[in-house]
C-alpha positions as CSV (number, residue, x, y, z in Angstrom):
1,M,70.3,-7.9,35.6
2,S,67.5,-10.2,35.9
3,Q,65.1,-8.0,34.5
4,F,67.4,-7.6,31.6
5,L,67.3,-11.2,31.1
6,Q,63.6,-11.2,31.2
7,R,63.3,-8.8,28.4
8,V,65.9,-10.5,26.5
9,A,63.9,-14.0,26.5
10,A,60.7,-12.2,25.8
11,A,61.7,-10.3,23.0
12,S,63.4,-13.5,21.5
13,G,60.5,-15.7,21.8
14,L,58.3,-13.0,20.2
15,G,60.8,-13.0,17.4
16,F,60.6,-16.9,17.1
17,S,57.1,-17.2,17.2
18,R,56.6,-14.4,14.4
19,F,59.4,-16.5,12.5
20,L,57.7,-19.6,12.9
21,L,54.2,-17.9,11.9
22,S,56.1,-16.6,8.7
23,I,57.3,-20.3,8.0
24,I,53.9,-21.9,8.5
25,L,52.3,-19.5,6.4
26,L,54.6,-19.9,3.3
27,F,53.9,-23.3,3.5
28,L,50.1,-22.8,3.5
29,L,50.2,-20.5,0.9
30,S,52.6,-21.9,-1.5
31,T,51.5,-24.3,-4.3
32,A,53.6,-27.2,-5.5
33,A,54.7,-26.8,-9.2
34,E,53.5,-29.7,-11.0
35,S,53.4,-30.4,-15.0
36,A,50.3,-31.5,-16.6
37,C,50.8,-35.1,-16.9
38,V,48.5,-37.7,-18.7
39,D,48.4,-41.6,-18.6
40,D,48.4,-43.4,-22.3
41,V,49.1,-46.6,-23.6
42,L,51.9,-47.3,-26.3
43,E,50.1,-48.8,-29.5
44,R,53.2,-49.0,-31.9
45,V,57.1,-48.1,-31.9
46,D,58.8,-47.4,-35.2
47,R,62.7,-46.6,-34.8
48,D,62.4,-43.2,-32.9
49,T,58.8,-42.9,-33.3
50,L,56.1,-43.9,-30.6
51,L,52.4,-44.1,-31.4
52,M,50.1,-43.8,-28.4
53,D,46.7,-45.2,-28.1
54,S,45.1,-41.9,-28.2
55,Q,46.9,-41.4,-31.6
56,E,49.5,-39.0,-30.6
57,V,52.8,-39.4,-31.9
58,Y,56.1,-38.6,-30.5
59,R,59.6,-38.5,-31.8
60,V,62.0,-39.8,-29.4
61,L,65.0,-37.2,-28.9
62,D,67.2,-38.8,-26.4
63,N,67.7,-42.5,-25.4
64,R,66.4,-43.9,-28.9
65,E,68.2,-47.5,-28.1
66,A,66.0,-47.9,-25.4
67,A,62.8,-47.2,-26.5
68,V,63.2,-49.2,-29.7
69,F,62.7,-52.1,-27.1
70,W,59.3,-50.7,-25.4
71,L,56.6,-53.1,-26.4
72,P,53.5,-52.3,-27.1
73,L,50.5,-52.0,-24.5
74,S,53.1,-50.5,-22.1
75,E,51.7,-48.3,-19.6
76,V,53.2,-44.7,-20.3
77,T,52.9,-41.6,-18.5
78,I,53.6,-38.2,-20.8
79,C,54.1,-35.0,-18.9
80,D,54.2,-31.4,-20.1
81,P,57.7,-29.5,-19.4
82,L,57.1,-26.5,-16.6
83,D,58.9,-23.9,-18.5
84,S,57.3,-24.3,-21.8
85,A,56.8,-21.0,-23.4
86,G,56.9,-19.0,-26.8
87,D,58.0,-20.1,-30.1
88,E,60.4,-23.2,-28.3
89,P,59.5,-26.5,-29.2
90,V,57.9,-28.5,-26.7
91,I,59.7,-31.3,-25.1
92,Y,57.9,-33.8,-23.2
93,E,59.1,-36.5,-20.8
94,I,57.9,-40.0,-21.6
95,R,57.8,-42.4,-18.7
96,N,57.6,-46.1,-19.5
97,H,56.0,-47.9,-16.5
98,D,56.6,-51.3,-17.5
99,D,60.4,-50.9,-18.3
100,N,60.9,-48.2,-16.1
101,Q,62.5,-45.7,-18.1
102,V,62.1,-42.2,-19.4
103,V,62.9,-40.5,-22.8
104,E,62.3,-36.9,-23.8
105,A,60.4,-36.6,-27.2
106,M,58.6,-33.9,-29.1
107,R,55.1,-34.3,-30.3
108,E,54.8,-34.7,-34.2
109,R,50.8,-34.4,-34.7
């Protein structure tokens, strides 16, 4: 009986170490999915249109009421979506760091 328990303990230890090794390799070999983000400064707001310091123009799709009250010189971060592909319009996420708000928008130019 004792030999049987020793074999089971040895086999389960080997299985556990293989499992642990595979988890460690999974974490080391996987990369985090990140969208491309760029920092910019808000130059002007015209209703649902945001003009950035970089001369990019975005049309707000949601939460237009909040974007109307964004002030010029507000620091924003503009992020590309992870799943943009094909002929679909690209919807960007714009974060206003000064007001702590997020809107979705399409680039006009």
